[in-house]
Gaussian input, Z-matrix of N, CA and C with variables (Angstrom, degrees):
# hf/3-21g

backbone

0 1
 N
 C     1     B1
 C     2     B2     1     A1
 N     3     B3     2     A2     1     D1
 C     4     B4     3     A3     2     D2
 C     5     B5     4     A4     3     D3
 N     6     B6     5     A5     4     D4
 C     7     B7     6     A6     5     D5
 C     8     B8     7     A7     6     D6
 N     9     B9     8     A8     7     D7
 C    10    B10     9     A9     8     D8
 C    11    B11    10    A10     9     D9
 N    12    B12    11    A11    10    D10
 C    13    B13    12    A12    11    D11
 C    14    B14    13    A13    12    D12
 N    15    B15    14    A14    13    D13
 C    16    B16    15    A15    14    D14
 C    17    B17    16    A16    15    D15
 N    18    B18    17    A17    16    D16
 C    19    B19    18    A18    17    D17
 C    20    B20    19    A19    18    D18
 N    21    B21    20    A20    19    D19
 C    22    B22    21    A21    20    D20
 C    23    B23    22    A22    21    D21
 N    24    B24    23    A23    22    D22
 C    25    B25    24    A24    23    D23
 C    26    B26    25    A25    24    D24
 N    27    B27    26    A26    25    D25
 C    28    B28    27    A27    26    D26
 C    29    B29    28    A28    27    D27
 N    30    B30    29    A29    28    D28
 C    31    B31    30    A30    29    D29
 C    32    B32    31    A31    30    D30
 N    33    B33    32    A32    31    D31
 C    34    B34    33    A33    32    D32
 C    35    B35    34    A34    33    D33
 N    36    B36    35    A35    34    D34
 C    37    B37    36    A36    35    D35
 C    38    B38    37    A37    36    D36
 N    39    B39    38    A38    37    D37
 C    40    B40    39    A39    38    D38
 C    41    B41    40    A40    39    D39
 N    42    B42    41    A41    40    D40
 C    43    B43    42    A42    41    D41
 C    44    B44    43    A43    42    D42
 N    45    B45    44    A44    43    D43
 C    46    B46    45    A45    44    D44
 C    47    B47    46    A46    45    D45
 N    48    B48    47    A47    46    D46
 C    49    B49    48    A48    47    D47
 C    50    B50    49    A49    48    D48
 N    51    B51    50    A50    49    D49
 C    52    B52    51    A51    50    D50
 C    53    B53    52    A52    51    D51
 N    54    B54    53    A53    52    D52
 C    55    B55    54    A54    53    D53
 C    56    B56    55    A55    54    D54
 N    57    B57    56    A56    55    D55
 C    58    B58    57    A57    56    D56
 C    59    B59    58    A58    57    D57
 N    60    B60    59    A59    58    D58
 C    61    B61    60    A60    59    D59
 C    62    B62    61    A61    60    D60
 N    63    B63    62    A62    61    D61
 C    64    B64    63    A63    62    D62
 C    65    B65    64    A64    63    D63
 N    66    B66    65    A65    64    D64
 C    67    B67    66    A66    65    D65
 C    68    B68    67    A67    66    D66
 N    69    B69    68    A68    67    D67
 C    70    B70    69    A69    68    D68
 C    71    B71    70    A70    69    D69
 N    72    B72    71    A71    70    D70
 C    73    B73    72    A72    71    D71
 C    74    B74    73    A73    72    D72
 N    75    B75    74    A74    73    D73
 C    76    B76    75    A75    74    D74
 C    77    B77    76    A76    75    D75
 N    78    B78    77    A77    76    D76
 C    79    B79    78    A78    77    D77
 C    80    B80    79    A79    78    D78
 N    81    B81    80    A80    79    D79
 C    82    B82    81    A81    80    D80
 C    83    B83    82    A82    81    D81
 N    84    B84    83    A83    82    D82
 C    85    B85    84    A84    83    D83
 C    86    B86    85    A85    84    D84
 N    87    B87    86    A86    85    D85
 C    88    B88    87    A87    86    D86
 C    89    B89    88    A88    87    D87
 N    90    B90    89    A89    88    D88
 C    91    B91    90    A90    89    D89
 C    92    B92    91    A91    90    D90
 N    93    B93    92    A92    91    D91
 C    94    B94    93    A93    92    D92
 C    95    B95    94    A94    93    D93
 N    96    B96    95    A95    94    D94
 C    97    B97    96    A96    95    D95
 C    98    B98    97    A97    96    D96
 N    99    B99    98    A98    97    D97
 C   100   B100    99    A99    98    D98
 C   101   B101   100   A100    99    D99
 N   102   B102   101   A101   100   D100
 C   103   B103   102   A102   101   D101
 C   104   B104   103   A103   102   D102
 N   105   B105   104   A104   103   D103
 C   106   B106   105   A105   104   D104
 C   107   B107   106   A106   105   D105
 N   108   B108   107   A107   106   D106
 C   109   B109   108   A108   107   D107
 C   110   B110   109   A109   108   D108
 N   111   B111   110   A110   109   D109
 C   112   B112   111   A111   110   D110
 C   113   B113   112   A112   111   D111
 N   114   B114   113   A113   112   D112
 C   115   B115   114   A114   113   D113
 C   116   B116   115   A115   114   D114
 N   117   B117   116   A116   115   D115
 C   118   B118   117   A117   116   D116
 C   119   B119   118   A118   117   D117
 N   120   B120   119   A119   118   D118
 C   121   B121   120   A120   119   D119
 C   122   B122   121   A121   120   D120
 N   123   B123   122   A122   121   D121
 C   124   B124   123   A123   122   D122
 C   125   B125   124   A124   123   D123
 N   126   B126   125   A125   124   D124
 C   127   B127   126   A126   125   D125
 C   128   B128   127   A127   126   D126
 N   129   B129   128   A128   127   D127
 C   130   B130   129   A129   128   D128
 C   131   B131   130   A130   129   D129
 N   132   B132   131   A131   130   D130
 C   133   B133   132   A132   131   D131
 C   134   B134   133   A133   132   D132
 N   135   B135   134   A134   133   D133
 C   136   B136   135   A135   134   D134
 C   137   B137   136   A136   135   D135
 N   138   B138   137   A137   136   D136
 C   139   B139   138   A138   137   D137
 C   140   B140   139   A139   138   D138
 N   141   B141   140   A140   139   D139
 C   142   B142   141   A141   140   D140
 C   143   B143   142   A142   141   D141
 N   144   B144   143   A143   142   D142
 C   145   B145   144   A144   143   D143
 C   146   B146   145   A145   144   D144
 N   147   B147   146   A146   145   D145
 C   148   B148   147   A147   146   D146
 C   149   B149   148   A148   147   D147
 N   150   B150   149   A149   148   D148
 C   151   B151   150   A150   149   D149
 C   152   B152   151   A151   150   D150
 N   153   B153   152   A152   151   D151
 C   154   B154   153   A153   152   D152
 C   155   B155   154   A154   153   D153
 N   156   B156   155   A155   154   D154
 C   157   B157   156   A156   155   D155
 C   158   B158   157   A157   156   D156
 N   159   B159   158   A158   157   D157
 C   160   B160   159   A159   158   D158
 C   161   B161   160   A160   159   D159
 N   162   B162   161   A161   160   D160
 C   163   B163   162   A162   161   D161
 C   164   B164   163   A163   162   D162
 N   165   B165   164   A164   163   D163
 C   166   B166   165   A165   164   D164
 C   167   B167   166   A166   165   D165
 N   168   B168   167   A167   166   D166
 C   169   B169   168   A168   167   D167
 C   170   B170   169   A169   168   D168
 N   171   B171   170   A170   169   D169
 C   172   B172   171   A171   170   D170
 C   173   B173   172   A172   171   D171
 N   174   B174   173   A173   172   D172
 C   175   B175   174   A174   173   D173
 C   176   B176   175   A175   174   D174
 N   177   B177   176   A176   175   D175
 C   178   B178   177   A177   176   D176
 C   179   B179   178   A178   177   D177
 N   180   B180   179   A179   178   D178
 C   181   B181   180   A180   179   D179
 C   182   B182   181   A181   180   D180
 N   183   B183   182   A182   181   D181
 C   184   B184   183   A183   182   D182
 C   185   B185   184   A184   183   D183
 N   186   B186   185   A185   184   D184
 C   187   B187   186   A186   185   D185
 C   188   B188   187   A187   186   D186
 N   189   B189   188   A188   187   D187
 C   190   B190   189   A189   188   D188
 C   191   B191   190   A190   189   D189
 N   192   B192   191   A191   190   D190
 C   193   B193   192   A192   191   D191
 C   194   B194   193   A193   192   D192
 N   195   B195   194   A194   193   D193
 C   196   B196   195   A195   194   D194
 C   197   B197   196   A196   195   D195
 N   198   B198   197   A197   196   D196
 C   199   B199   198   A198   197   D197
 C   200   B200   199   A199   198   D198
 N   201   B201   200   A200   199   D199
 C   202   B202   201   A201   200   D200
 C   203   B203   202   A202   201   D201
 N   204   B204   203   A203   202   D202
 C   205   B205   204   A204   203   D203
 C   206   B206   205   A205   204   D204
 N   207   B207   206   A206   205   D205
 C   208   B208   207   A207   206   D206
 C   209   B209   208   A208   207   D207
 N   210   B210   209   A209   208   D208
 C   211   B211   210   A210   209   D209
 C   212   B212   211   A211   210   D210
 N   213   B213   212   A212   211   D211
 C   214   B214   213   A213   212   D212
 C   215   B215   214   A214   213   D213
 N   216   B216   215   A215   214   D214
 C   217   B217   216   A216   215   D215
 C   218   B218   217   A217   216   D216
 N   219   B219   218   A218   217   D217
 C   220   B220   219   A219   218   D218
 C   221   B221   220   A220   219   D219
 N   222   B222   221   A221   220   D220
 C   223   B223   222   A222   221   D221
 C   224   B224   223   A223   222   D222
 N   225   B225   224   A224   223   D223
 C   226   B226   225   A225   224   D224
 C   227   B227   226   A226   225   D225
 N   228   B228   227   A227   226   D226
 C   229   B229   228   A228   227   D227
 C   230   B230   229   A229   228   D228
 N   231   B231   230   A230   229   D229
 C   232   B232   231   A231   230   D230
 C   233   B233   232   A232   231   D231
 N   234   B234   233   A233   232   D232
 C   235   B235   234   A234   233   D233
 C   236   B236   235   A235   234   D234
 N   237   B237   236   A236   235   D235
 C   238   B238   237   A237   236   D236
 C   239   B239   238   A238   237   D237
 N   240   B240   239   A239   238   D238
 C   241   B241   240   A240   239   D239
 C   242   B242   241   A241   240   D240
 N   243   B243   242   A242   241   D241
 C   244   B244   243   A243   242   D242
 C   245   B245   244   A244   243   D243
 N   246   B246   245   A245   244   D244
 C   247   B247   246   A246   245   D245
 C   248   B248   247   A247   246   D246
 N   249   B249   248   A248   247   D247
 C   250   B250   249   A249   248   D248
 C   251   B251   250   A250   249   D249
 N   252   B252   251   A251   250   D250
 C   253   B253   252   A252   251   D251
 C   254   B254   253   A253   252   D252

   B1=1.4420
   B2=1.5355
   B3=1.3006
   B4=1.4333
   B5=1.4859
   B6=1.3670
   B7=1.4211
   B8=1.5200
   B9=1.3515
   B10=1.3963
   B11=1.5766
   B12=1.3373
   B13=1.4943
   B14=1.5079
   B15=1.2755
   B16=1.4649
   B17=1.4804
   B18=1.2884
   B19=1.4905
   B20=1.5735
   B21=1.3346
   B22=1.4045
   B23=1.5214
   B24=1.3026
   B25=1.4870
   B26=1.4931
   B27=1.3312
   B28=1.4520
   B29=1.4889
   B30=1.3555
   B31=1.5015
   B32=1.4755
   B33=1.3468
   B34=1.4559
   B35=1.5536
   B36=1.3056
   B37=1.4536
   B38=1.4788
   B39=1.3526
   B40=1.4103
   B41=1.5254
   B42=1.3462
   B43=1.4300
   B44=1.4382
   B45=1.3183
   B46=1.5002
   B47=1.5389
   B48=1.3586
   B49=1.4688
   B50=1.5258
   B51=1.3049
   B52=1.4428
   B53=1.5807
   B54=1.3365
   B55=1.4013
   B56=1.5453
   B57=1.2800
   B58=1.4567
   B59=1.5657
   B60=1.3272
   B61=1.4494
   B62=1.4996
   B63=1.3040
   B64=1.4838
   B65=1.4828
   B66=1.3201
   B67=1.4594
   B68=1.4753
   B69=1.3387
   B70=1.4520
   B71=1.5126
   B72=1.3552
   B73=1.4346
   B74=1.5006
   B75=1.3444
   B76=1.4698
   B77=1.4668
   B78=1.3009
   B79=1.5088
   B80=1.4999
   B81=1.3649
   B82=1.4664
   B83=1.5583
   B84=1.3404
   B85=1.3895
   B86=1.5715
   B87=1.3441
   B88=1.3976
   B89=1.4767
   B90=1.3525
   B91=1.4910
   B92=1.5519
   B93=1.3130
   B94=1.5190
   B95=1.5036
   B96=1.3442
   B97=1.4179
   B98=1.5327
   B99=1.3276
   B100=1.4933
   B101=1.5446
   B102=1.3611
   B103=1.4756
   B104=1.5551
   B105=1.3423
   B106=1.4803
   B107=1.5503
   B108=1.3493
   B109=1.4673
   B110=1.4908
   B111=1.3036
   B112=1.4897
   B113=1.5649
   B114=1.3122
   B115=1.5312
   B116=1.4695
   B117=1.3485
   B118=1.4449
   B119=1.4960
   B120=1.3462
   B121=1.4536
   B122=1.5421
   B123=1.3664
   B124=1.4649
   B125=1.4939
   B126=1.3276
   B127=1.4792
   B128=1.4994
   B129=1.3179
   B130=1.4771
   B131=1.5336
   B132=1.3822
   B133=1.4692
   B134=1.5412
   B135=1.3703
   B136=1.4382
   B137=1.5189
   B138=1.3602
   B139=1.4669
   B140=1.5314
   B141=1.3278
   B142=1.4448
   B143=1.5494
   B144=1.3092
   B145=1.4201
   B146=1.5295
   B147=1.3528
   B148=1.5020
   B149=1.5221
   B150=1.2782
   B151=1.4644
   B152=1.4896
   B153=1.3883
   B154=1.4363
   B155=1.5084
   B156=1.3244
   B157=1.4958
   B158=1.5165
   B159=1.3470
   B160=1.4355
   B161=1.4763
   B162=1.3843
   B163=1.4906
   B164=1.4935
   B165=1.3382
   B166=1.4218
   B167=1.5384
   B168=1.3604
   B169=1.4872
   B170=1.5516
   B171=1.3018
   B172=1.4540
   B173=1.5188
   B174=1.3231
   B175=1.4846
   B176=1.5279
   B177=1.3469
   B178=1.4534
   B179=1.5013
   B180=1.2972
   B181=1.5005
   B182=1.5150
   B183=1.3076
   B184=1.4226
   B185=1.4875
   B186=1.3286
   B187=1.4575
   B188=1.4873
   B189=1.3548
   B190=1.4556
   B191=1.5587
   B192=1.2889
   B193=1.4538
   B194=1.4831
   B195=1.3113
   B196=1.4464
   B197=1.5773
   B198=1.2598
   B199=1.5258
   B200=1.5550
   B201=1.3019
   B202=1.4690
   B203=1.4823
   B204=1.3120
   B205=1.4192
   B206=1.5406
   B207=1.3730
   B208=1.4200
   B209=1.5676
   B210=1.2955
   B211=1.4869
   B212=1.5345
   B213=1.2839
   B214=1.4690
   B215=1.5316
   B216=1.2446
   B217=1.4041
   B218=1.4914
   B219=1.3736
   B220=1.4668
   B221=1.5338
   B222=1.3797
   B223=1.4469
   B224=1.4840
   B225=1.3228
   B226=1.4323
   B227=1.5750
   B228=1.3347
   B229=1.4693
   B230=1.4992
   B231=1.3718
   B232=1.4466
   B233=1.5577
   B234=1.3067
   B235=1.5365
   B236=1.5501
   B237=1.2984
   B238=1.5069
   B239=1.5276
   B240=1.3329
   B241=1.4371
   B242=1.5827
   B243=1.3328
   B244=1.4433
   B245=1.4831
   B246=1.3000
   B247=1.5054
   B248=1.4732
   B249=1.2943
   B250=1.4491
   B251=1.5294
   B252=1.3419
   B253=1.4685
   B254=1.4420
   A1=112.13
   A2=118.60
   A3=124.27
   A4=112.71
   A5=113.54
   A6=119.21
   A7=112.72
   A8=116.02
   A9=120.63
   A10=110.50
   A11=116.13
   A12=117.34
   A13=112.66
   A14=117.86
   A15=120.27
   A16=114.72
   A17=114.40
   A18=117.73
   A19=110.19
   A20=116.23
   A21=121.14
   A22=113.54
   A23=115.72
   A24=119.58
   A25=111.56
   A26=120.81
   A27=124.39
   A28=113.78
   A29=116.99
   A30=117.44
   A31=108.95
   A32=113.10
   A33=120.99
   A34=110.56
   A35=117.14
   A36=121.54
   A37=113.05
   A38=118.19
   A39=121.00
   A40=109.37
   A41=121.07
   A42=123.73
   A43=114.73
   A44=117.00
   A45=120.86
   A46=109.25
   A47=115.37
   A48=119.53
   A49=106.58
   A50=116.96
   A51=125.38
   A52=110.69
   A53=117.67
   A54=121.51
   A55=109.91
   A56=119.27
   A57=121.40
   A58=108.13
   A59=116.39
   A60=119.32
   A61=112.26
   A62=118.96
   A63=122.27
   A64=107.27
   A65=122.05
   A66=124.10
   A67=108.15
   A68=120.67
   A69=122.77
   A70=110.52
   A71=117.40
   A72=124.27
   A73=111.72
   A74=116.54
   A75=118.54
   A76=113.88
   A77=118.95
   A78=122.08
   A79=111.99
   A80=113.73
   A81=117.54
   A82=111.56
   A83=115.13
   A84=119.38
   A85=113.54
   A86=114.68
   A87=119.28
   A88=112.53
   A89=114.62
   A90=122.14
   A91=108.16
   A92=114.72
   A93=119.85
   A94=107.59
   A95=119.93
   A96=122.97
   A97=110.76
   A98=115.56
   A99=119.83
   A100=112.31
   A101=115.55
   A102=120.01
   A103=110.08
   A104=116.71
   A105=118.24
   A106=107.73
   A107=119.19
   A108=122.47
   A109=113.14
   A110=116.23
   A111=119.61
   A112=112.26
   A113=112.67
   A114=119.68
   A115=110.52
   A116=119.60
   A117=122.54
   A118=110.25
   A119=114.58
   A120=121.41
   A121=102.93
   A122=113.96
   A123=118.78
   A124=108.77
   A125=115.17
   A126=122.72
   A127=113.75
   A128=117.84
   A129=118.81
   A130=113.80
   A131=113.97
   A132=115.75
   A133=111.70
   A134=116.52
   A135=116.38
   A136=107.09
   A137=115.20
   A138=119.31
   A139=113.17
   A140=117.83
   A141=119.64
   A142=112.89
   A143=117.89
   A144=122.66
   A145=113.78
   A146=114.01
   A147=118.46
   A148=104.81
   A149=118.72
   A150=126.46
   A151=114.59
   A152=114.70
   A153=117.78
   A154=115.67
   A155=114.23
   A156=116.15
   A157=112.00
   A158=117.97
   A159=124.89
   A160=114.42
   A161=117.38
   A162=122.14
   A163=108.91
   A164=118.24
   A165=121.39
   A166=110.79
   A167=113.50
   A168=117.90
   A169=108.01
   A170=119.14
   A171=120.56
   A172=114.14
   A173=114.59
   A174=117.27
   A175=112.70
   A176=116.78
   A177=120.90
   A178=111.73
   A179=117.58
   A180=123.57
   A181=106.92
   A182=119.27
   A183=124.44
   A184=110.95
   A185=116.87
   A186=121.52
   A187=113.97
   A188=114.72
   A189=121.64
   A190=107.43
   A191=118.81
   A192=122.61
   A193=112.61
   A194=118.87
   A195=121.78
   A196=111.64
   A197=114.53
   A198=118.93
   A199=108.79
   A200=118.06
   A201=118.18
   A202=111.96
   A203=120.97
   A204=121.54
   A205=114.29
   A206=114.98
   A207=118.70
   A208=113.42
   A209=112.65
   A210=117.34
   A211=106.59
   A212=121.04
   A213=123.08
   A214=112.63
   A215=118.04
   A216=122.40
   A217=112.86
   A218=115.63
   A219=120.55
   A220=112.21
   A221=117.28
   A222=120.62
   A223=112.22
   A224=119.07
   A225=122.73
   A226=115.35
   A227=111.75
   A228=118.89
   A229=106.43
   A230=117.67
   A231=123.30
   A232=114.21
   A233=115.36
   A234=119.18
   A235=108.88
   A236=118.99
   A237=119.61
   A238=111.06
   A239=116.10
   A240=120.01
   A241=112.31
   A242=115.23
   A243=121.10
   A244=111.03
   A245=117.14
   A246=118.29
   A247=113.56
   A248=121.68
   A249=122.05
   A250=112.22
   A251=115.84
   A252=120.10
   A253=111.81
   D1=-39.97
   D2=179.77
   D3=-68.50
   D4=-43.68
   D5=176.76
   D6=-58.58
   D7=-48.25
   D8=-178.29
   D9=-61.44
   D10=-38.90
   D11=178.82
   D12=-70.03
   D13=-40.78
   D14=176.37
   D15=-60.96
   D16=-44.95
   D17=177.21
   D18=-59.53
   D19=-44.40
   D20=177.55
   D21=-64.10
   D22=-41.58
   D23=-179.84
   D24=-64.49
   D25=-36.84
   D26=-178.36
   D27=-85.35
   D28=-0.24
   D29=179.93
   D30=-74.93
   D31=162.39
   D32=-176.27
   D33=-65.32
   D34=-22.39
   D35=178.59
   D36=-72.29
   D37=-19.37
   D38=-177.98
   D39=-116.44
   D40=-102.96
   D41=-177.17
   D42=-91.68
   D43=-28.17
   D44=-174.37
   D45=74.28
   D46=178.34
   D47=-177.86
   D48=-99.65
   D49=129.93
   D50=176.06
   D51=-99.48
   D52=161.43
   D53=175.45
   D54=-68.92
   D55=-24.94
   D56=-174.83
   D57=-92.09
   D58=120.80
   D59=175.78
   D60=-60.83
   D61=-33.94
   D62=-177.59
   D63=-68.80
   D64=-39.52
   D65=178.02
   D66=-64.12
   D67=-42.21
   D68=179.95
   D69=-61.79
   D70=-42.16
   D71=178.61
   D72=-62.98
   D73=-47.28
   D74=178.94
   D75=-65.80
   D76=-35.25
   D77=175.87
   D78=-66.97
   D79=-40.42
   D80=177.09
   D81=-63.91
   D82=-43.76
   D83=179.14
   D84=-61.74
   D85=-39.54
   D86=176.46
   D87=-63.68
   D88=-44.35
   D89=-178.08
   D90=-59.92
   D91=-48.16
   D92=-176.30
   D93=-63.04
   D94=-42.74
   D95=179.82
   D96=-56.38
   D97=-46.02
   D98=-178.99
   D99=-67.67
   D100=-35.94
   D101=179.22
   D102=-69.48
   D103=-28.33
   D104=-177.21
   D105=-74.49
   D106=-19.35
   D107=178.15
   D108=-80.60
   D109=-19.66
   D110=-179.93
   D111=-80.35
   D112=160.35
   D113=-177.74
   D114=-71.41
   D115=-37.41
   D116=-171.03
   D117=-128.03
   D118=146.38
   D119=169.29
   D120=-138.92
   D121=99.64
   D122=-174.12
   D123=-82.49
   D124=129.55
   D125=173.92
   D126=-59.51
   D127=124.62
   D128=-177.48
   D129=-68.06
   D130=-20.70
   D131=178.62
   D132=-90.22
   D133=-12.46
   D134=179.40
   D135=-152.70
   D136=103.34
   D137=-172.46
   D138=-66.82
   D139=-12.65
   D140=177.02
   D141=-86.85
   D142=-1.86
   D143=-176.92
   D144=-105.76
   D145=113.24
   D146=177.23
   D147=-91.09
   D148=112.49
   D149=176.08
   D150=-54.16
   D151=-34.72
   D152=-179.49
   D153=-65.97
   D154=-15.39
   D155=179.98
   D156=-70.82
   D157=-12.21
   D158=179.93
   D159=-77.57
   D160=-21.97
   D161=-179.46
   D162=-132.71
   D163=157.56
   D164=-177.36
   D165=-82.43
   D166=169.25
   D167=-178.54
   D168=-67.33
   D169=-34.54
   D170=176.13
   D171=-64.89
   D172=-39.13
   D173=176.05
   D174=-66.97
   D175=-38.24
   D176=176.89
   D177=-66.27
   D178=-35.90
   D179=179.77
   D180=-68.31
   D181=-42.51
   D182=179.20
   D183=-62.07
   D184=-48.39
   D185=177.47
   D186=-56.32
   D187=-46.15
   D188=-176.01
   D189=-64.18
   D190=-49.04
   D191=178.91
   D192=-61.55
   D193=-42.48
   D194=178.96
   D195=-61.84
   D196=-42.73
   D197=178.76
   D198=-64.67
   D199=-43.13
   D200=178.10
   D201=-65.17
   D202=-41.69
   D203=175.33
   D204=-59.47
   D205=-42.85
   D206=-179.99
   D207=-68.00
   D208=-36.73
   D209=179.03
   D210=-63.55
   D211=-46.57
   D212=177.48
   D213=-60.33
   D214=-39.68
   D215=-179.77
   D216=-68.59
   D217=-41.81
   D218=176.25
   D219=-64.22
   D220=-42.97
   D221=175.55
   D222=-60.87
   D223=-38.27
   D224=179.35
   D225=-74.19
   D226=-30.91
   D227=-176.51
   D228=-150.50
   D229=96.35
   D230=-177.58
   D231=-54.12
   D232=-27.72
   D233=-177.65
   D234=-70.67
   D235=-15.34
   D236=179.39
   D237=-63.47
   D238=-26.39
   D239=-179.49
   D240=-57.67
   D241=-33.92
   D242=176.75
   D243=-67.17
   D244=-35.48
   D245=177.94
   D246=-69.75
   D247=-37.32
   D248=-175.26
   D249=-83.78
   D250=-21.68
   D251=177.51
   D252=-119.66

């Protein structure tokens, strides 16, 4: 699920790839957060497979909120990235 979202986030149709690894990470985290809020995440290898069926709505909401909190903390204090990774 994460791999598919990161590939999509860094595609030219979305954020693209930046020279800054931190910017790429933040863009990917934001993209994943938004995808977790949607009802469906269709597997690119199997269009009959909804990846969101693997986790509950509550888990998806928690993931989305956690990513948004971490993004805000990193933007406010770039050293926070070392704490979460």
